[in-house]
N, C-alpha and C positions, 0 to 999 in steps of 0.2 A: 939438217940431224936423223939420230938416232932415233927410232920408235921408242927404245925404253926411256929416253931420259922423253921424248917430250908426254906421256903418259903420263911421269913421275909417281906417284903413293896409287895410280886407277888400276887394278889388277884383275882385269873381265876374263873368263875360261873358254866364251866363248865370241867366235869366228864367225863375218859371213861376208858373201862374196855375191856380192847384184850384178846381177843382167841384167839386162835393157827393161825399161816396164817395170821395174820393182821403188819408180819415190818414191809412192802411199808411205813402204817401211823404212825404209831412208826419213822418211817426215816421222814417223810414229818413235821416233828413239829421244827418249829425254842427253838435248849435248852434252858433253863433259866438254871437247874441244869435236875440230871440224881442221884438217891437215887436208895441201895439196896434197897429192904424190910425188908433187916436182919436189916442195921442201922433205923428203923422206928421203937418208938413201935405201938406192937398190931399189927404188917402188919405181916400174914403167912407169910412162908416162902413154894412155888410151887415144888411140887415135879413131877411134868411132866414134859418130857422129851419138848418142843417146846416150853414150858411159860416162861420169859426172869425170872422173880422176878425184877421191877423194878419199881420207880414210876421216869415218864419224865412230869416235868415243863413245858409247853413253849406255844407258840402260833402256833396254828394252825391255818393258813392260815390269820391270823392277828387276831385269837379269844385267847384270854389264857386260858387253860384248863391246866385236870391233869388230865395228861393218865400211869391207873394200867396197865405196861404188867404183864400179865399172871393172874394166881386167885390162888386162895386155894379151890378144891373140896372136896361135899361131899364123893365122897370113897375114898379119901385119908386118913381120924381118923374118920369117923362116926360125924362130927361136923356140919350140916345143920347153924351154925351159925359162923361157921368162917371168917365168911367177917363181918365179923360186927366189928371188933376194926377200919376196916379197913377205911368204908365207914362210920364209929363214923366221926372218926376224918375230912374225904374231906367231909361229914356237916359243924363241925365243924368249917371251915375254910375257910366257902361262899361258895359252892357246890352248885348250889341248882338244879340241873338234869344233868342225867347221864345215857352216849349210853350202851349198853350193847353190845360187841356182840360173837361170839360163833360159835361154828364146828357142827354140827348138821345131822343129817343123815334123807336123805328127804322118806317121804311114799307115795312121789305121782310121779308115772307115766309119770308126764312133769315138774317136776323139777326135771330135771339129776345135779350133780353133777356138781361144777364150777355153780351152780347158790347163787339169794340172798332171801333169805326169814326173810321179820318183818316184826315182831313179831308184830298181834294183841289179843290175848289170851295166855294165858298156862296153861297147867292139872296138879298139881302135884303129877304125880302119885308118885313119889322117895316115898309119904306120912311123909315124916321131916314135919317139919317150923323151923327156925329160928327165929321164940320168941317166943315159948318153956321155961316158965321158965322164961319170964320177967314179973314182977310183977305184976307192973301198966294195968290198962286200955288200955293206947295207943296199947299194945297187941290188938285191933278188929281192925282190921285195913280194910280201905273198900277192897275190890279186886277186885272190875264192871270199874274201869276203870284205872289196874292199867298200859298199858303202853297209852300217854301222845296224844291225840286227834294232839293237833297244831305240837308236832314230827313228830307227825309217816305223816303229812301232808305233811312239810316244807321235809323228809325223797324222798314222791312222787312225788315232786315237783322238787326233784332234782334229781328222776332216766329218770322225764320226758323231760331237756332241754338234757340229756343226753346220748336216748336212751335208758338206764342199764332195760335190765325187772328185775324189781321189784314185786318177789312171797310174798301175806300176808298169814300168817295162826295165825296155835295152835304150840304154840311147847312143845312136854308132855317131862315133865324132870323124867325123869330113875335113881334112887341110882346112877348106875356103881358098880366097872368098866368093868365087863360083859358088852356087848354086847347084845343084845337087841333077842328076838331067833322068827322067821319067828309068829310066837301063839300070841308070843304080840305085831309085831306089826299087824296082823288083828285086837287083839282089840284096842289096837291103832288108827286105820283107824275106825274101826267101831264108836269109842266116839271122831272122829272128827279132834280128831292128825293130820297134816298134814308133823308134821317134829318130831324127837325121837332126848336125847341131857341128857347127865350129869352134868351138868350148869345150872348157869343165875335164875331160877325159887327162890335161897334164896336169890336172890342179888340183884331180885324184889321186894322181900316183907321185906328188911332189911331195902332199898331203900324208900320206901313207907311209909314203918313205919315210919323214921324218916323224910318224910315229900318235900323230890325230886324227880321232872319227870326224867320219867324215859322211854326210851326208847330201841325197842332191837333190832337187824339183823341175823341171822345166816348164815353164809357160810354151802353151801354143799356138807359134800365128796365125798357120796356114797350113794348109796339108800342102802334104810334098808332092812335087811336080811332077806331070805327070793321072796324077789321080782328079784332077777337075778339068784341063786341055788350059789353064789359067796358065801366066808367066808370073815366077817369082821377082818379087825384087825388098830388099832395108824397108825402101818406105814402109811400103805393106807391114816390116815387123813392126816398126816402129810404132804405126798405129794401131797393132793390134795389142800385141805387147800389157799398155797400162789394164786392159779389158783382163788377160787376164792373173796382171801383176796385181790387181784388189784382192781377186780375190787368193792371191796366194801370198800375202799382206798378214791381210787376216786369217787365216793359219797357220801365220807361222810365230804373230801375235799373242792367237793363241796356245799351241804348242809352250812360247816359252813365261805367256801366262802361268799356267800350270805346270814347267818345269817335268815337258815329258821329256826333251834328251835326255837323260842323264839317269843309268837305273840305280844310284843310289838315290835321289832325288824321294 
């Protein structure tokens, strides 16, 4: 079914895409409806454990939202534009801004597992781009201000209110699915990255292409390769993500309760 037909008269302006460990935020939504991705035209099924693969329409602290619980990743199929139909559908029903979340590895000793990092910029190290093949000149998207300042200011203000240590930094996108090597992490640090992960950058590019404002936060689930000597695993990501996810959920609920994502609020 088409998303606009499923929503009917429900008209949210804000969307969220949830990564691993954000179940608490999904549970905080007062649902109007929940629809599996498989029932929505163009929505990709996620093949990653820990990703629910459903759309939740409802109210978060009174604010109407559309929440995508789970995403499709580049490493699942080699298609950087896999989320384009879903994001286009959100845009077409009136979503003007989107909050992206993910799980990431920290390249900074003072940003341990369980921390939250607000993304201020990114490095597309994977080299793929979801707009390759787009025929119009709209493909030449400016990315100087990819992450909206008003939305970032709102996140910071709520973090201060809640006494949450909200780190800020640059996220580097690796294609995955393998974790990075210690040498790659040393390179990432030298290039200015503070955290590394396997998602979010294609969604940011697509959202900006569609004219949506973007904010993004990473839940830090591990120190990056070579920083502790321990091997990395997806099991560790799934185990640690809910701890930081609870903190990020509290932060986002406070942001929505005080309507701090909109300059006009």
